[in-house]
C-alpha positions as CSV (number, residue, x, y, z in Angstrom):
1,M,-27.1,-22.0,30.9
2,T,-28.6,-19.8,33.7
3,T,-27.0,-21.7,36.4
4,L,-23.6,-20.9,34.9
5,L,-22.6,-18.6,38.2
6,D,-23.6,-18.9,41.7
7,P,-24.5,-15.1,43.3
8,S,-21.3,-14.9,44.7
9,S,-19.4,-16.0,40.9
10,R,-21.9,-13.9,40.0
11,S,-20.8,-10.5,41.8
12,L,-17.3,-11.1,41.1
13,V,-17.5,-11.5,37.7
14,L,-19.9,-8.4,37.0
15,A,-17.6,-5.8,39.6
16,V,-14.6,-7.0,38.0
17,F,-16.1,-6.3,34.4
18,S,-17.0,-2.8,35.3
19,V,-13.4,-2.6,36.7
20,F,-11.8,-3.0,33.8
21,V,-14.8,-1.0,32.3
22,V,-13.8,1.9,33.9
23,I,-10.3,1.2,34.1
24,C,-10.1,1.3,29.8
25,L,-12.2,3.9,29.4
26,M,-9.6,6.0,31.6
27,L,-6.7,4.1,29.5
28,C,-8.1,6.1,26.3
29,V,-8.1,9.0,27.6
30,V,-5.0,9.5,29.0
31,T,-3.6,7.6,26.1
32,G,-6.0,8.2,23.6
33,A,-6.2,10.7,21.0
34,D,-5.7,14.5,21.8
35,E,-6.9,17.8,21.0
36,D,-6.2,17.0,17.6
37,D,-8.9,14.8,16.1
38,R,-5.9,13.5,13.2
39,A,-4.1,11.2,16.5
40,L,-7.3,10.0,16.4
41,V,-5.6,7.5,13.1
42,R,-2.3,8.6,13.5
43,S,-0.5,9.4,16.0
44,D,3.3,10.0,15.0
45,S,4.9,11.0,18.2
46,R,3.5,8.8,20.5
47,R,2.9,5.2,18.8
48,L,2.9,1.8,20.4
49,R,6.5,0.0,20.9
50,S,6.9,-3.0,18.0
51,W,6.1,-5.5,20.8
52,Q,2.9,-3.9,21.8
53,Q,1.9,-3.1,18.5
54,G,2.2,-7.3,17.8
55,V,0.4,-8.3,20.9
56,A,-2.1,-5.9,19.8
57,M,-2.3,-7.2,16.6
58,G,-2.3,-10.8,18.5
59,G,-5.3,-10.0,20.3
60,D,-7.0,-8.5,17.2
61,T,-7.1,-11.6,15.6
62,T,-8.2,-13.3,18.6
63,T,-12.5,-11.9,19.5
64,V,-14.7,-13.8,21.4
65,A,-15.6,-16.5,18.5
66,T,-12.6,-17.8,18.5
67,V,-12.7,-18.3,22.3
68,T,-16.4,-19.8,22.6
69,V,-17.5,-20.8,19.2
70,L,-13.8,-22.4,17.9
71,V,-13.0,-24.3,21.1
72,G,-17.2,-25.6,20.9
73,M,-16.0,-26.7,17.4
74,V,-13.2,-28.7,19.2
75,A,-15.2,-29.9,21.8
76,T,-17.8,-31.6,19.9
77,S,-16.1,-31.3,16.3
78,G,-12.9,-32.6,17.4
79,F,-10.4,-32.6,14.1
80,D,-12.1,-30.4,11.9
81,G,-12.0,-27.4,15.0
82,L,-8.2,-28.1,15.3
83,G,-8.2,-27.4,11.3
84,V,-9.4,-24.0,11.6
85,M,-6.7,-22.8,14.1
86,L,-4.0,-24.5,12.1
87,G,-5.4,-22.3,9.2
88,S,-5.3,-18.7,11.3
89,L,-1.7,-20.2,12.0
90,I,-0.5,-20.3,8.1
91,G,-2.5,-16.8,7.2
92,V,-0.5,-15.2,10.2
93,M,2.7,-16.6,9.1
94,L,1.9,-15.4,5.6
95,L,1.0,-12.0,6.7
96,L,4.4,-11.9,8.7
97,V,5.6,-12.7,6.0
98,L,4.3,-11.0,3.0
99,I,2.1,-8.1,3.6
100,V,3.4,-6.0,7.2
101,E,6.6,-4.5,5.7
102,P,5.5,-3.7,2.6
103,L,2.7,-3.0,3.1
104,R,3.8,-0.6,6.0
105,G,6.4,1.1,3.5
106,H,3.5,2.5,1.2
107,A,0.2,3.1,3.7
108,S,0.0,5.6,5.7
109,L,-3.5,5.5,7.1
110,T,-5.3,2.9,5.6
111,A,-4.1,0.0,2.9
112,A,-6.2,1.8,-0.1
113,D,-3.2,4.4,0.3
114,M,-1.0,1.7,-0.5
115,L,-3.2,0.7,-3.8
116,D,-2.5,4.2,-4.6
117,A,1.0,4.0,-4.3
118,R,1.4,0.3,-6.5
119,G,-0.6,2.4,-9.4
120,S,-4.0,-0.3,-8.7
121,G,-5.9,2.9,-7.1
122,G,-7.9,5.8,-7.5
123,P,-11.7,7.2,-6.1
124,A,-13.2,4.4,-7.4
125,V,-10.8,1.9,-5.6
126,R,-10.8,3.6,-2.7
127,V,-14.4,3.4,-2.3
128,S,-14.7,-0.2,-3.3
129,W,-12.2,-1.1,-0.8
130,G,-13.8,1.1,2.4
131,V,-17.4,-0.4,1.3
132,V,-15.8,-4.1,1.4
133,T,-13.9,-3.6,4.6
134,L,-17.1,-2.6,5.8
135,L,-18.8,-5.8,5.2
136,V,-16.0,-7.3,6.8
137,C,-15.9,-5.6,10.2
138,F,-19.8,-5.1,10.4
139,P,-21.2,-9.1,10.5
140,L,-17.9,-9.5,12.7
141,L,-19.1,-6.4,15.0
142,V,-22.5,-8.6,15.2
143,V,-21.5,-11.7,16.1
144,Q,-19.0,-10.1,19.0
145,L,-22.6,-8.3,20.4
146,V,-24.5,-11.1,19.5
147,V,-21.9,-14.4,21.7
148,V,-21.1,-11.7,24.5
149,G,-24.9,-10.6,25.2
150,N,-25.8,-13.8,25.5
151,V,-23.1,-15.0,27.9
152,A,-24.2,-11.7,30.0
153,A,-27.3,-12.7,29.9
154,A,-26.9,-17.0,30.7
155,L,-24.2,-15.0,33.7
156,I,-26.6,-12.4,35.2
157,G,-29.2,-15.5,35.5
158,Q,-32.1,-13.4,33.3
159,P,-32.0,-14.2,29.9
160,G,-34.8,-12.0,29.2
161,V,-32.2,-9.2,29.3
162,R,-29.8,-10.0,26.5
163,T,-31.4,-7.2,24.4
164,G,-30.1,-4.8,27.0
165,C,-26.9,-6.5,27.4
166,I,-26.2,-6.4,23.5
167,V,-27.2,-2.4,23.6
168,V,-25.1,-1.8,26.8
169,I,-21.9,-3.2,25.9
170,G,-22.0,-1.8,21.8
171,C,-22.6,1.4,23.4
172,V,-19.6,1.2,25.7
173,M,-16.9,-0.5,23.6
174,T,-18.4,3.0,20.4
175,A,-16.9,4.8,23.3
176,L,-13.9,3.6,23.6
177,A,-13.7,3.2,20.1
178,V,-14.3,6.7,19.8
179,S,-11.9,8.0,22.2
180,G,-9.3,6.2,22.4
181,G,-7.6,5.9,18.6
182,I,-5.4,3.7,18.1
183,R,-3.4,4.1,20.3
184,G,-5.7,4.3,23.2
185,T,-7.4,1.1,21.8
186,G,-4.3,-0.3,21.4
187,V,-3.6,-0.6,25.1
188,V,-6.4,-1.9,25.9
189,M,-6.5,-5.0,23.4
190,I,-2.7,-5.3,25.4
191,A,-4.6,-5.5,28.8
192,K,-7.1,-8.1,27.3
193,S,-4.1,-9.8,26.4
194,V,-2.2,-9.6,29.9
195,I,-5.4,-10.5,31.7
196,T,-6.6,-13.9,28.6
197,L,-3.8,-15.8,28.2
198,P,-2.5,-16.9,31.7
199,V,-6.2,-18.1,32.7
200,L,-6.5,-20.2,28.6
201,V,-3.4,-21.4,29.7
202,V,-3.9,-22.1,33.6
203,A,-7.6,-23.7,32.1
204,A,-5.3,-25.7,29.8
205,V,-2.9,-26.7,33.1
206,L,-5.6,-28.1,34.7
207,V,-7.2,-29.9,31.9
208,L,-3.9,-31.5,31.4
209,H,-3.3,-32.6,35.4
210,R,-6.8,-33.6,35.6
211,F,-5.6,-36.3,33.1
212,G,-2.5,-36.9,34.8
213,G,-0.2,-35.0,31.9
214,D,-1.0,-37.7,29.9
215,P,-2.5,-36.2,26.6
216,G,-3.6,-40.0,25.3
217,R,-5.4,-40.5,28.0
218,L,-7.1,-37.0,27.4
219,L,-8.0,-37.8,24.0
220,D,-9.2,-41.0,24.5
221,A,-11.5,-39.2,27.3
222,A,-12.1,-36.9,24.8
223,A,-13.0,-39.2,21.9
224,H,-15.8,-41.2,24.7
225,G,-17.2,-37.5,25.7
226,S,-18.1,-36.7,22.0
227,R,-19.6,-39.3,21.2
228,T,-18.6,-39.4,18.5
229,G,-15.4,-42.6,19.2
230,G,-12.0,-42.5,17.2
231,A,-14.1,-39.7,14.3
232,Y,-13.2,-37.2,16.6
233,L,-9.7,-37.6,15.9
234,R,-10.4,-37.8,11.6
235,P,-12.0,-35.7,9.8
236,G,-15.5,-34.9,8.8
237,G,-17.5,-34.0,12.7
238,Y,-18.7,-30.6,11.3
239,T,-17.1,-30.7,7.6
240,G,-19.1,-34.0,6.2
241,E,-18.0,-36.2,4.1
242,G,-17.1,-37.3,0.9
243,W,-16.4,-35.1,-1.7
244,V,-18.7,-32.4,0.1
245,G,-16.7,-32.5,2.9
246,A,-12.9,-32.5,1.4
247,V,-13.9,-29.5,-0.6
248,N,-15.9,-28.4,3.0
249,R,-11.8,-28.8,5.0
250,I,-9.8,-27.4,1.9
251,G,-11.4,-24.5,1.9
252,Q,-11.3,-24.4,5.7
253,T,-8.1,-24.4,5.9
254,F,-7.4,-22.2,2.4
255,G,-10.2,-19.6,3.4
256,M,-8.9,-19.0,6.8
257,S,-5.6,-18.2,5.9
258,M,-6.7,-15.9,3.3
259,A,-9.0,-14.3,5.7
260,T,-6.5,-13.8,8.8
261,L,-4.3,-12.7,6.2
262,A,-6.4,-9.6,4.9
263,M,-8.6,-8.9,8.5
264,P,-8.9,-5.0,8.7
265,A,-7.7,-4.5,11.8
266,V,-4.6,-6.4,11.8
267,L,-4.1,-4.0,8.8
268,M,-4.9,-0.8,10.6
269,R,-1.7,-1.9,13.3
270,A,0.7,-3.1,10.7
271,I,0.4,0.4,8.8
272,S,0.2,2.0,12.4
273,A,3.5,0.5,13.3
274,K,6.6,2.9,13.7
275,S,8.3,1.5,10.2
276,P,8.5,-1.4,8.2
277,R,10.9,-2.7,10.3
278,G,8.5,-1.9,13.4
279,A,5.2,-3.7,11.7
280,R,7.7,-6.9,10.9
281,S,9.0,-7.1,14.6
282,G,5.2,-6.7,16.4
283,G,4.1,-9.9,13.6
284,R,6.5,-11.6,15.1
285,W,5.0,-10.8,18.5
286,M,1.6,-11.5,17.0
287,L,3.1,-14.9,16.0
288,G,4.0,-15.8,19.5
289,E,1.3,-15.1,20.7
290,L,-1.2,-16.8,18.5
291,T,0.6,-20.3,19.3
292,L,0.8,-20.2,22.8
293,L,-2.8,-19.2,22.8
294,Y,-4.2,-21.2,19.8
295,G,-2.2,-24.3,21.8
296,A,-4.1,-23.6,25.2
297,L,-7.4,-23.4,23.3
298,A,-7.1,-26.0,21.6
299,V,-6.4,-28.1,25.1
300,V,-9.0,-26.2,26.5
301,G,-11.3,-27.5,23.9
302,V,-10.7,-31.3,24.3
303,G,-10.5,-31.0,27.9
304,A,-14.0,-29.6,27.0
305,A,-15.4,-32.5,25.4
306,A,-13.6,-35.4,27.8
307,L,-15.4,-33.6,31.3
308,V,-18.3,-31.7,29.3
309,G,-19.1,-33.4,26.3
310,E,-22.5,-35.2,27.2
311,A,-23.3,-31.7,28.4
312,L,-22.8,-29.6,25.2
313,H,-24.3,-32.9,22.7
314,E,-27.9,-32.9,25.2
315,A,-27.7,-28.6,24.9
316,G,-27.3,-28.8,21.3
317,P,-25.2,-26.9,18.9
318,A,-26.8,-22.7,20.6
319,A,-24.2,-24.1,23.7
320,Q,-20.9,-24.2,21.8
321,V,-20.4,-20.7,22.6
322,F,-20.8,-21.6,27.0
323,T,-18.5,-24.6,26.7
324,P,-15.3,-22.3,28.2
325,L,-17.7,-21.6,31.2
326,L,-18.9,-25.2,31.2
327,L,-15.9,-27.0,31.4
328,G,-14.6,-24.1,34.3
329,R,-17.2,-25.2,36.1
330,A,-16.1,-29.2,36.0
331,L,-12.9,-28.1,37.2
332,D,-13.2,-26.1,39.6
333,S,-16.5,-26.2,41.2
334,G,-15.9,-22.9,43.2
335,G,-16.5,-20.4,41.0
336,V,-13.0,-19.3,40.7
337,L,-12.2,-20.3,37.2
338,V,-15.8,-19.7,35.9
339,A,-15.6,-16.2,37.1
340,A,-11.8,-16.0,35.6
341,L,-13.4,-17.7,32.2
342,A,-16.4,-15.5,31.7
343,C,-13.5,-12.3,32.5
344,V,-12.1,-13.4,29.5
345,L,-15.0,-13.7,27.6
346,F,-16.2,-9.8,28.1
347,L,-12.4,-8.4,27.8
348,T,-12.0,-10.2,24.7
349,A,-15.1,-9.2,23.3
350,L,-14.5,-5.7,24.3
351,A,-11.5,-5.5,23.3
352,A,-12.1,-7.1,19.5
353,V,-14.8,-5.0,19.1
354,V,-13.5,-2.1,19.7
355,D,-10.7,-2.1,17.2
356,V,-12.8,-3.0,15.0
357,T,-15.5,-0.8,15.0
358,L,-12.4,1.8,14.8
359,A,-11.0,0.0,11.6
360,A,-14.3,0.4,10.1
361,G,-14.6,4.1,11.2
362,I,-11.6,4.5,9.7
363,A,-12.8,2.7,6.5
364,L,-15.9,4.7,5.9
365,G,-14.2,7.9,6.8
366,R,-11.4,8.3,5.1
367,D,-12.0,5.9,2.0
368,V,-15.5,5.9,0.9
369,L,-17.1,9.4,2.6
370,G,-13.7,10.7,1.7
371,A,-12.8,9.5,-2.0
372,S,-16.3,10.0,-3.0
373,G,-16.4,13.0,-1.6
374,K,-19.7,13.2,0.6
375,R,-17.3,13.7,3.5
376,P,-17.8,17.9,4.4
377,A,-15.4,20.3,3.6
378,G,-13.0,20.8,5.9
379,T,-13.5,17.7,8.2
380,A,-10.1,15.8,9.5
381,D,-9.1,12.2,8.8
382,G,-9.9,11.8,12.6
383,A,-13.1,13.9,12.4
384,A,-14.3,11.9,9.7
385,A,-12.9,8.6,11.9
386,R,-14.7,9.4,15.3
387,W,-18.1,10.5,13.7
388,S,-18.6,7.1,11.7
389,A,-17.3,4.5,14.0
390,A,-19.7,6.2,16.4
391,L,-22.3,5.4,13.5
392,T,-21.1,2.1,12.9
393,G,-21.4,1.0,16.4
394,A,-25.0,1.6,16.7
395,L,-25.5,0.4,13.4
396,S,-24.2,-3.3,15.0
397,A,-25.7,-3.0,18.1
398,V,-28.7,-2.5,16.5
399,V,-28.5,-5.7,13.8
400,A,-27.6,-7.8,16.2
401,V,-30.7,-7.4,18.8
402,V,-32.3,-8.1,15.0
403,A,-30.2,-11.3,14.6
404,A,-29.6,-12.4,17.8
405,D,-31.4,-15.8,17.2
406,W,-30.0,-16.1,13.6
407,N,-27.2,-18.9,13.3
408,L,-24.1,-17.3,13.3
409,V,-22.1,-19.5,12.1
410,V,-23.8,-18.6,8.7
411,V,-23.2,-15.0,10.0
412,S,-19.0,-15.6,10.5
413,T,-19.1,-17.4,7.4
414,L,-20.0,-14.6,5.7
415,W,-17.2,-12.0,7.0
416,L,-14.7,-14.9,6.4
417,A,-14.8,-15.3,2.8
418,V,-15.5,-11.9,1.3
419,C,-12.3,-11.0,3.4
420,G,-10.3,-14.2,2.0
421,A,-11.4,-13.8,-1.5
422,A,-11.3,-10.2,-1.9
423,L,-9.4,-8.1,0.0
424,A,-6.5,-11.0,0.5
425,P,-5.9,-11.2,-3.4
426,V,-6.3,-7.1,-4.1
427,L,-3.4,-7.1,-1.6
428,L,-0.7,-9.3,-2.3
429,Y,-2.0,-8.6,-6.4
430,A,-1.1,-4.8,-5.7
431,L,2.4,-6.0,-3.5
432,Y,3.7,-8.4,-5.5
433,W,2.3,-8.1,-9.2
434,P,3.7,-5.2,-11.5
435,G,0.7,-5.5,-14.0
436,F,-2.4,-5.4,-11.6
437,T,-4.8,-1.9,-12.2
438,A,-7.5,-0.4,-11.2
439,R,-9.9,-2.6,-13.2
440,G,-8.5,-5.8,-11.7
441,A,-9.0,-4.5,-8.2
442,L,-12.9,-3.2,-9.2
443,W,-13.3,-7.0,-10.7
444,C,-11.6,-8.4,-7.5
445,L,-13.2,-6.8,-4.9
446,W,-16.7,-6.7,-6.1
447,G,-16.9,-10.3,-7.9
448,A,-15.1,-12.4,-5.1
449,T,-17.5,-9.9,-2.6
450,A,-20.8,-11.1,-4.9
451,L,-19.3,-14.7,-5.7
452,S,-19.2,-15.3,-1.9
453,I,-22.7,-14.1,-0.8
454,V,-24.4,-15.6,-3.9
455,A,-22.3,-19.2,-2.7
456,L,-23.3,-18.9,1.1
457,A,-27.2,-17.6,-0.2
458,L,-27.3,-20.8,-1.7
459,S,-26.2,-23.7,0.9
460,P,-27.5,-25.8,3.8
461,Y,-27.0,-22.2,6.2
462,V,-29.4,-20.5,4.7
463,S,-32.0,-22.4,3.8
464,G,-33.0,-26.2,3.5
465,A,-31.7,-27.3,6.9
466,P,-32.9,-27.4,10.3
467,G,-30.8,-24.8,11.7
468,S,-30.8,-23.2,8.4
469,I,-31.9,-18.9,8.5
470,L,-34.6,-19.8,6.9
471,P,-35.6,-23.9,7.6
472,E,-39.3,-23.7,6.1
473,Y,-37.7,-22.8,2.2
474,D,-35.6,-25.1,0.4
475,F,-32.9,-23.4,-2.8
476,R,-29.9,-24.5,-1.7
477,I,-27.7,-26.0,-5.1
478,W,-25.1,-27.3,-3.2
479,D,-24.5,-28.6,0.3
480,V,-20.9,-26.6,0.3
481,T,-20.8,-24.3,3.7
482,I,-17.6,-23.3,3.5
483,P,-17.0,-22.0,0.0
484,G,-13.2,-20.9,0.5
485,L,-11.8,-23.5,-2.2
486,V,-13.7,-21.7,-5.1
487,T,-13.9,-18.0,-4.1
488,V,-11.1,-17.4,-3.0
489,P,-9.5,-18.6,-6.7
490,A,-12.1,-16.8,-8.0
491,G,-11.0,-13.7,-6.8
492,F,-7.4,-14.2,-7.7
493,L,-9.1,-14.9,-11.7
494,L,-11.2,-12.1,-11.2
495,G,-8.3,-9.6,-10.2
496,W,-5.8,-11.0,-13.4
497,L,-8.8,-11.2,-15.7
498,G,-10.0,-7.5,-14.8
499,S,-5.8,-6.4,-15.1
500,V,-5.2,-8.6,-18.6
501,T,-8.3,-7.2,-20.4
502,D,-7.7,-3.6,-18.9
503,P,-7.5,-1.0,-22.3
504,R,-5.1,1.1,-19.4
505,R,-2.8,-1.2,-19.5
506,A,-1.3,-1.5,-22.6
507,A,-0.6,2.2,-22.4
508,V,0.8,1.9,-18.7
509,D,2.8,-0.6,-20.4
510,G,4.2,1.8,-23.1
511,V,5.2,4.5,-20.5
512,P,8.2,2.5,-18.3
513,G,9.0,4.5,-14.9
514,P,8.7,4.1,-11.1
515,E,5.8,6.4,-11.3
516,H,3.4,3.7,-12.9
517,R,5.2,0.8,-12.3
518,R,7.2,-0.3,-9.4
519,E,8.9,-3.6,-8.3
520,P,7.8,-5.4,-5.7
521,D,9.4,-4.9,-2.5
522,T,11.8,-7.2,-1.2
523,V,10.8,-8.9,1.7
């Protein structure tokens, strides 16, 4: 993969990326947090408009793994890759209908504020919510940094500089998160979307043009190029066959929907909206952006199967992260499209890591340190989030260097599983079930997180297969690799069981009043 770009195209990519980073730094300084540290996490007088929040929320959902691994999955597995996109769009619709407006009405800085307002919070719940949020954000950051480090090293043409690329890019992204705050990073996210979406749409149009605008010809060529024939258009290429494949497919769509609904960076954006109605309006913009984006990514993935499927098959699973670049080289031998797609990968990673780092910093500073009493007295929420974001970014860069050769699908599945099984049920119960208690929240957060980790640890992702983290061992007990069908219902069950067995619930039910039991919001 060291010949993806010729020297002139390589220089163009590096120049454009460097200019964009400088512009982003300037935007963060000008539009980001001012001298008041609290402005890092709240900027009441200068919040982004609703459409801007929506575009930024859509950008939070689109990570560099979405553009690389997902496109590669569509190119090699066909139907199953499209199922991931469908699950994400379902999650966005659920977020729009069920979450964004009531969440903004009850939360001021983090979702844990909403739990306190709805009567199912408290210091222990706030700390637990913050810790689980970090467990979601940290693997996501590691995946982003590893992917962009691999791509950067391949574009430079020197695979040995991968570690340096990961460290440098991690430092740049952390600096943007620390200096920009919610408004500054939102501007970066909007700039990324303005560049990324048109480039991917142009790539999709070029793919269709190559096949005369005939989707049938495109699909036939994709089936042939993927070496799977008619199986390319049927489920099972990635998830497997039989009952294991069925569990994986349902868990894939179900788990992806729940994870998208509760992504910490997206919730942070929704909470920072001007008003509950503004949050709903932003959600509509988010849905429109992602619908167009996933449509373009689907065409790009199918086009990659048709045009470079043979090369992807020979290179193996590790080459999937380069799928958009390989397609660009097949569509445009001059290198301009490859350069544009490379910039898209860099900018997507930059924007996603910046916002996830900020969301993790706010969770660590306000929820974990603040509620546990570990935060220094007199430290503002913004100051704590600033230092916490810097610490999170630095640690994620170090871990990314160590995990650079791991199976990234395992790491991605981990954060998706925890987010969908632990955070999403707590959000929905707190908003729509008056009987939900702090004990139920704790059981759901910790129980679903532990179950998700165990389910993956005992799957082929960790042992017993050539692509496992520990291929020399075999302690798997089942072949399911996407446990959403098990872990998400278990999370809801644990939340319900913890609440109905809570001895304090009866006492609360005996004292009716809005301070103890609020009715669900009408959305």
